[in-house]
N, C-alpha and C positions, 0 to 999 in steps of 0.2 A: 736305794731301790724305791721306785715309784709304784704304788698300788692305788688304783682308782683315783689317780691325780694327786695323791698325797705321798710325801716322802715318809718312808717307814724306818724307824730307828728303834733298837731294842737296848734297854739299859743293861749295864753290867750286872746289876742285881737280878734283873729278870733272866738274864742268860744263866746266872748261877742257879737260880731256882729251877729253871728248865733242865739243868743238869742234875737236879735233885741233890744238891750239895749244900752244906753249911759253909759259912765263911771260912771256918777253920779247915774244912776239907779242901776247899778251893785253894786256900793259902798253901797247904801242903803240896797239892798238885803243881802249883806254880813256884814252889820253893821260896815263898815270901812269908812275912809275918801276917797273922790274922788282921792286925791293925792296918796293914797295907791294903788288903782287900776292902776293909771297912772304909778307909779313906777314899779309895777309888769309887766305891758305891755311893758314898755320901758327899763326895766332892769337898772333903775337909781340907785338902791341900790342892789348891787350884792347878798347880803344875804337876801333880802326881797322876800319872796314867800308866797303864800297863804298856810294856814295849811290844814290838811286833811279834816276838817269839811267844810272849805271854798271851797276846791276843789270839794267836794261832791255837794255843792250847785251850783257851776259853771257848773258842769257836768249835773245836773238835769235841770237847766235853759236853757242850750245850746243844750241838747240832745246828747252831745258828751261824750263817755265813759271816765272815769278818766284816764285810761291807755293810752289814745291818747293825753292827754293834755301835751303840751311841757313846761317844767320848766327848767330854766338854772341851 
């Protein structure tokens, strides 16, 4: 999405915080390990990203449209 001429992207960590959830709570909601959420947020594993179903849940929980979520 472009706002005032700039592309807007929101990190997965910011989306989680917007949902008022800890990494552990987000992990439970997504049926993954807490370390998986941590890896996504910190880009510890370059090829590790949530799948489309998980992104849909993150979007719903955070109230942030999927197209604004930042993935590396």
